C-alpha positions in Angstrom: 31.8 -81.8 -139.3 30.2 -83.9 -136.9 32.2 -86.1 -134.5 30.7 -88.1 -131.9 32.3 -89.5 -128.9 31.7 -92.5 -127.1 32.1 -92.4 -123.6 31.0 -93.9 -120.0 28.1 -91.8 -118.2 29.8 -91.8 -114.8 31.1 -88.5 -113.7 34.2 -89.0 -114.0 34.0 -90.4 -117.3 31.5 -87.6 -118.8 34.2 -85.1 -117.2 37.1 -86.8 -119.5 34.9 -87.0 -121.9 34.1 -82.7 -122.1 37.9 -82.0 -121.7 38.8 -83.9 -124.9 35.9 -82.2 -126.6 36.8 -78.5 -125.5 40.4 -79.1 -126.3 39.4 -80.4 -129.6 36.8 -77.3 -130.1 40.0 -74.7 -129.4 41.9 -76.2 -132.6 38.6 -77.6 -134.8 35.8 -74.7 -134.1 33.8 -75.9 -137.4 33.7 -79.3 -135.4 30.3 -80.5 -134.0 30.9 -82.8 -131.4 28.3 -84.9 -129.8 28.1 -87.8 -127.4 27.2 -91.8 -127.4 26.7 -92.6 -123.1 27.1 -95.8 -122.4 26.6 -98.0 -119.9 29.7 -100.7 -119.5 29.4 -104.3 -118.0 32.0 -103.2 -115.4 29.5 -100.6 -114.4 26.2 -102.9 -114.2 28.2 -105.3 -111.9 29.2 -102.7 -109.5 28.8 -105.0 -106.8 31.3 -107.4 -107.7 34.8 -107.8 -107.9 36.6 -106.9 -111.3 38.6 -110.3 -110.9 35.7 -112.0 -110.7 33.4 -111.0 -113.9 36.6 -110.0 -116.4 38.7 -106.9 -115.0 39.0 -103.2 -116.0 38.6 -104.2 -119.5 35.0 -104.0 -118.8 34.9 -100.6 -118.9 35.9 -100.1 -122.1 34.6 -102.9 -124.4 31.3 -101.6 -125.5 33.4 -98.1 -126.1 35.3 -99.9 -128.7 32.3 -101.6 -129.9 30.6 -98.4 -131.0 33.7 -97.7 -132.8 34.0 -100.7 -134.3 30.1 -100.9 -135.2 30.6 -97.1 -136.3 27.9 -96.0 -133.7 30.9 -93.2 -132.5 34.1 -91.5 -134.1 36.3 -91.5 -131.0 36.5 -93.0 -127.2 37.9 -91.2 -124.3 39.1 -93.8 -121.7 41.3 -93.9 -118.4 45.0 -95.2 -119.9 45.1 -97.6 -116.7 41.8 -99.4 -117.7 42.9 -100.4 -121.3 44.7 -103.3 -122.3 48.5 -103.3 -122.6 47.7 -104.6 -126.3 45.5 -102.1 -128.9 42.6 -103.9 -130.2 41.9 -104.9 -133.9 40.8 -102.2 -135.7 41.0 -99.7 -133.3 44.3 -96.9 -132.4 45.4 -95.4 -129.1 45.3 -92.3 -131.6 46.4 -89.7 -128.5 47.5 -89.8 -125.3 46.5 -86.5 -123.0 49.0 -84.7 -120.9 48.9 -86.6 -117.5 47.7 -85.1 -114.2 48.9 -86.6 -110.7 49.5 -89.8 -111.5 49.5 -91.5 -107.5 47.5 -93.4 -105.2 45.9 -91.5 -102.3 44.9 -92.3 -98.8 40.8 -91.3 -98.1 39.5 -91.7 -94.0 37.0 -89.6 -92.3 38.6 -90.0 -88.7 42.8 -90.9 -89.7 45.1 -88.7 -91.9 47.3 -91.0 -92.8 48.0 -94.6 -93.6 50.5 -95.6 -90.7 48.2 -93.7 -88.4 45.2 -96.2 -88.8 44.5 -98.5 -85.8 45.6 -102.2 -85.7 42.9 -104.1 -87.7 41.2 -101.4 -89.4 39.7 -102.1 -92.9 40.6 -100.1 -96.1 38.6 -100.2 -99.2 39.7 -101.1 -102.6 39.2 -103.4 -105.5 42.3 -103.2 -106.8 45.0 -106.7 -106.5 48.1 -104.0 -106.6 46.9 -101.5 -103.9 46.3 -104.9 -101.7 49.3 -106.0 -102.2 51.2 -102.7 -101.4 49.1 -101.8 -98.2 49.3 -105.6 -97.0 53.1 -105.1 -97.4 53.2 -101.9 -94.8 50.2 -103.2 -93.0 49.6 -106.5 -92.8 47.3 -106.2 -90.2 44.8 -104.4 -92.3 41.8 -106.2 -93.7 41.1 -105.2 -97.0 37.8 -105.1 -98.1 35.9 -104.9 -101.6 35.2 -101.3 -102.6 33.6 -100.0 -106.6 31.1 -97.6 -107.3 32.1 -94.3 -109.3 34.0 -91.9 -107.1 31.0 -89.9 -105.1 29.7 -93.5 -104.3 33.1 -94.8 -102.4 33.6 -91.3 -100.8 29.7 -91.8 -99.4 30.9 -95.2 -98.2 33.8 -94.2 -96.3 31.8 -91.0 -94.9 29.3 -94.0 -93.7 32.2 -95.8 -92.0 31.8 -98.6 -94.0 35.5 -98.3 -94.0 38.3 -96.9 -91.9 39.8 -95.6 -94.9 40.2 -96.2 -98.7 42.5 -95.5 -101.8 41.5 -93.8 -104.7 43.5 -92.3 -107.8 44.1 -88.6 -107.5 43.9 -88.3 -110.5 40.0 -88.8 -110.8 39.4 -86.1 -107.6 41.4 -83.6 -108.8 39.6 -83.6 -111.9 36.0 -83.4 -110.3 37.5 -80.6 -107.6 37.5 -83.6 -104.9 41.0 -82.8 -103.7 40.0 -81.5 -100.6 39.0 -85.3 -99.8 42.4 -86.5 -99.7 43.9 -87.2 -96.4 47.4 -88.4 -97.8 49.3 -88.7 -101.3 51.3 -92.2 -101.0 54.9 -92.1 -102.3 55.0 -93.6 -105.8 58.1 -94.7 -105.3 57.5 -97.0 -103.1 53.3 -97.4 -104.4 53.7 -98.0 -107.4 51.3 -96.7 -109.6 48.9 -98.4 -112.2 50.0 -98.5 -115.4 48.9 -95.7 -117.1 47.2 -93.7 -114.3 46.5 -90.1 -114.9 46.6 -90.2 -118.3 43.8 -90.2 -120.6 43.6 -92.2 -123.9 41.8 -91.2 -127.1 41.0 -94.0 -129.7 39.6 -94.1 -132.9 39.4 -96.7 -135.8 42.6 -97.6 -137.2 41.6 -97.0 -140.7 39.3 -93.3 -140.3 42.5 -90.7 -141.5 40.5 -87.8 -140.4 40.1 -88.6 -137.2 43.9 -89.9 -136.2 44.9 -86.0 -138.2 42.3 -84.2 -135.9 43.0 -85.6 -132.3 46.9 -84.9 -133.2 46.1 -81.6 -131.0 45.7 -83.7 -128.0 48.8 -86.0 -128.0 51.4 -84.9 -124.9 54.7 -86.6 -126.3 56.0 -86.8 -123.0 53.4 -88.5 -121.1 52.7 -90.8 -124.1 56.3 -91.7 -124.3 56.1 -92.1 -120.1 52.7 -94.4 -120.4 54.4 -96.3 -123.5 57.5 -97.3 -121.4 55.1 -98.8 -118.8 52.4 -100.2 -120.9 55.8 -102.2 -122.6 56.3 -103.7 -119.1 52.7 -105.6 -119.0 53.0 -106.5 -122.8 55.7 -108.2 -121.7 54.6 -109.8 -118.7 51.0 -110.5 -119.8 49.5 -110.1 -116.5 45.7 -110.1 -116.4 43.1 -109.0 -113.7 44.4 -110.8 -111.1 47.8 -109.8 -111.2 49.3 -107.0 -109.1 51.6 -105.0 -111.2 52.1 -101.0 -111.1 54.9 -99.2 -113.4 55.3 -95.1 -113.4 57.8 -93.6 -115.9 59.0 -90.0 -115.0 61.3 -87.6 -117.6 63.5 -85.3 -116.5 66.9 -83.9 -117.7 65.9 -86.1 -121.0 66.3 -88.8 -119.3 63.6 -91.7 -119.3 62.8 -93.2 -115.2 60.9 -96.1 -114.9 59.8 -97.9 -112.1 57.7 -100.8 -111.7 56.8 -103.7 -109.6 55.0 -107.4 -109.5 53.3 -108.2 -106.1 51.8 -111.2 -105.0 49.5 -111.3 -101.6 49.9 -114.9 -101.0 54.2 -115.0 -101.1 54.0 -112.0 -99.3 56.4 -110.3 -101.4 57.1 -107.7 -104.1 59.4 -107.5 -106.7 61.1 -104.6 -108.3 62.8 -103.3 -110.5 64.0 -99.9 -112.0 66.2 -98.4 -115.1 66.8 -95.2 -116.8 66.8 -94.8 -120.4 66.3 -92.7 -123.1 62.8 -91.6 -123.8 62.8 -92.0 -127.5 63.4 -96.0 -126.6 60.6 -96.4 -123.7 59.2 -99.1 -125.3 62.6 -101.1 -125.2 63.3 -99.7 -121.6 60.4 -100.8 -120.3 60.5 -104.4 -122.5 63.9 -104.1 -120.1 62.1 -103.6 -116.8 60.0 -106.5 -117.5 63.1 -109.0 -118.3 64.0 -108.1 -115.1 61.4 -108.3 -113.1 60.7 -111.9 -115.0 65.0 -112.4 -113.7 63.3 -112.1 -110.6 60.8 -114.6 -110.7 57.3 -112.6 -111.5 56.0 -114.9 -113.6 55.1 -117.5 -110.5 53.7 -114.2 -109.3 51.3 -113.7 -112.6 47.6 -114.8 -112.6 
């Protein structure tokens, strides 16, 4: 049985696709799995801010079209790149076990965010990271940083930036965690929705593939991610919005933290609630409602 996995060409995307391939083969060794490698608009226009060209969805649209056009059977995504709402005709069929969801600080010359000299330049393309950075260090200059992980690390090594902020998950997957100077506390530095988790998407009516990828699904990760995604399903934030959410499960209790920030207002709204893992979406909706009660609507877009 032949299965085609759609993936971007970046080293991290290929790692993720191979990870899913190997997981599938462990359970279904009879499969003949090949890759459909695509270059997305987000990859082609890496010199521009995502907020200028359409947001993180530009990393997934071509992959989703390959499914809808029957050019591929599965696509593998970083969940944080996906819309909070499913694409018509497609289903987020499996969410793999999450790795480290934290953001990290990387610098050639400085050991931590708070040890950067006044006025230092920090690289990121994320409105969420920008708001969180400026709330801790209003003196910092935030400069656009795009490209794959290797490109970003090289720019930091060449002193184009005093420091950069990346996701721990990608660095660990590519065995680059030795580059990390500091892990940023997720209680304050709220991660992106779904950060650290991989999602596998397929056609909604492809019952064979839906059944095939059940072995990839990690229920606890899915409950956490569903709670996080429910926050933005209610808020409806776009690519300009500084939104983060992070859920954890301990002792059969799901704790969800979320934030909405606004750079102009120099304000971050936060909410934290605990509930049952089985009611993950309802918890996310309640946290979003609390943020809206605090005035989050005026912070979005």
